C-alpha positions in Angstrom: -43.6 26.0 35.6 -40.3 27.3 36.8 -40.2 29.7 39.7 -37.3 32.1 40.3 -37.3 32.4 44.0 -34.9 35.3 43.9 -37.9 37.4 42.7 -39.6 37.0 46.1 -38.4 38.4 49.4 -39.8 37.2 51.6 -42.0 34.4 50.3 -45.2 34.4 52.4 -47.1 31.2 52.5 -50.7 32.1 53.2 -53.0 29.5 54.7 -56.7 30.2 54.5 -59.2 29.5 57.2 -61.0 27.1 54.8 -57.8 25.0 54.5 -57.4 25.0 58.3 -61.1 24.0 58.8 -60.8 21.2 56.2 -57.4 20.1 57.7 -56.0 20.2 54.1 -52.3 20.9 54.3 -51.7 19.8 50.7 -51.4 23.4 49.2 -49.0 24.6 52.0 -47.0 21.4 52.0 -46.7 21.6 48.2 -45.3 25.2 48.3 -43.0 24.5 51.2 -41.8 21.3 49.6 -40.5 23.2 46.6 -37.9 24.7 48.9 -36.3 21.3 49.5 -36.2 20.2 45.8 -32.4 20.8 45.6 -29.7 22.3 47.7 -29.5 25.5 45.6 -33.2 26.3 46.1 -32.9 25.5 49.8 -29.9 27.9 50.2 -31.7 30.6 48.3 -34.8 30.3 50.5 -32.8 30.2 53.8 -34.7 32.4 56.3 -36.7 34.0 53.5 -40.1 32.5 54.2 -43.0 33.6 56.4 -46.3 31.9 57.2 -49.6 33.7 57.6 -53.0 32.5 58.4 -55.8 34.3 56.6 -59.4 34.6 57.8 -58.8 34.9 61.6 -58.8 38.7 62.0 -62.3 38.8 63.5 -61.4 36.0 66.0 -60.5 37.4 69.4 -58.4 34.3 70.2 -54.7 34.0 69.4 -54.0 31.6 66.6 -52.3 29.1 69.0 -55.5 29.1 71.1 -57.6 27.8 68.2 -57.8 24.0 68.1 -58.2 23.8 64.4 -55.1 25.9 63.8 -53.1 23.8 66.2 -54.2 20.6 64.5 -53.4 22.0 61.1 -49.9 23.0 62.2 -49.3 19.6 63.7 -50.3 18.0 60.5 -48.2 20.3 58.3 -45.2 19.9 60.6 -45.4 16.1 60.0 -44.8 16.9 56.3 -42.5 19.9 56.7 -40.5 20.2 59.9 -37.9 22.6 58.5 -39.3 25.8 60.0 -36.0 26.8 61.7 -34.1 26.8 58.4 -36.6 28.5 56.1 -38.7 30.8 58.3 -37.6 34.3 58.8 -36.4 35.3 62.2 -37.6 38.9 61.5 -41.3 38.0 61.2 -43.9 36.3 63.4 -44.7 33.2 61.4 -42.2 31.0 63.2 -43.6 32.3 66.5 -47.1 31.3 65.4 -46.0 27.9 64.4 -44.0 27.3 67.6 -46.8 28.5 69.9 -49.1 25.9 68.4 -46.9 23.2 70.0 -46.8 24.8 73.4 -49.6 24.7 76.0 -52.1 27.5 75.6 -53.9 29.3 78.4 -51.1 29.5 80.9 -50.7 32.1 83.7 -47.9 34.5 83.4 -46.0 32.6 86.1 -46.5 29.3 84.4 -45.3 30.7 81.1 -41.9 31.4 82.7 -41.4 27.8 83.7 -43.6 25.6 81.5 -43.0 27.2 78.1 -39.2 27.0 78.2 -39.4 23.3 79.1 -41.8 22.6 76.2 -39.9 24.7 73.8 -36.7 22.8 74.7 -38.4 19.5 74.0 -39.8 20.7 70.7 -36.4 22.0 69.6 -34.4 19.0 70.7 -36.8 16.2 69.8 -38.3 17.5 66.6 -36.8 20.6 65.0 -33.1 20.2 65.7 -32.9 16.9 63.9 -34.8 18.5 61.0 -32.5 21.5 60.9 -29.4 19.3 60.9 -30.8 17.3 58.0 -31.7 20.3 55.9 -28.5 22.1 56.7 -26.5 19.1 55.6 -28.6 18.9 52.4 -27.9 22.6 51.7 -24.2 22.3 52.4 -24.0 24.3 55.5 -21.0 24.1 57.8 -21.0 23.4 61.5 -20.3 27.2 62.0 -23.3 28.0 59.9 -25.5 25.7 61.9 -24.2 27.2 65.2 -25.0 30.7 64.0 -28.5 29.7 62.9 -29.0 28.0 66.3 -28.0 31.2 68.1 -30.5 33.2 66.0 -33.2 30.7 66.7 -32.6 31.1 70.5 -32.5 34.9 70.2 -35.8 34.8 68.3 -37.6 32.7 70.8 -36.3 34.4 73.9 -36.1 38.0 72.7 -38.6 38.2 69.9 -38.2 38.8 66.2 -34.7 40.0 65.2 -34.3 43.5 63.7 -34.1 43.9 59.9 -30.5 44.3 58.7 -29.6 46.9 56.1 -28.7 45.4 52.9 
């Protein structure tokens, strides 16, 4: 079945609580993997994806505080580390994914010192190599990569970016 990704804006990958509990990343990995099939699809899906976890509305904890969600995200990231390229910087999915890699339950003071260090390690050791790979695959220039890197930093330090008028 052919999918015209131009019909979807944004594409929301919904992950169910059952998938999380089972640790089954196959459905999410399959959907996300479609975006890397060829450079044209990758470019068309650039920053047009969001991730949502379904079935946690009644849980008082934040998603990143739930061990099963964290484990699921680690496992999914092993198969698809291209979050910075595909996930929207205007929605909260990227934040939810990133927070799963950062220490939970920190005091406000610890968040100011510990989180930036862990985020820096995550970006430099895991996600920047992945973004460089997918950007090269999609035919992005060095300037494109630099602009994307700036948006990523703005997103993580200032929150989701405002929607732009089309």
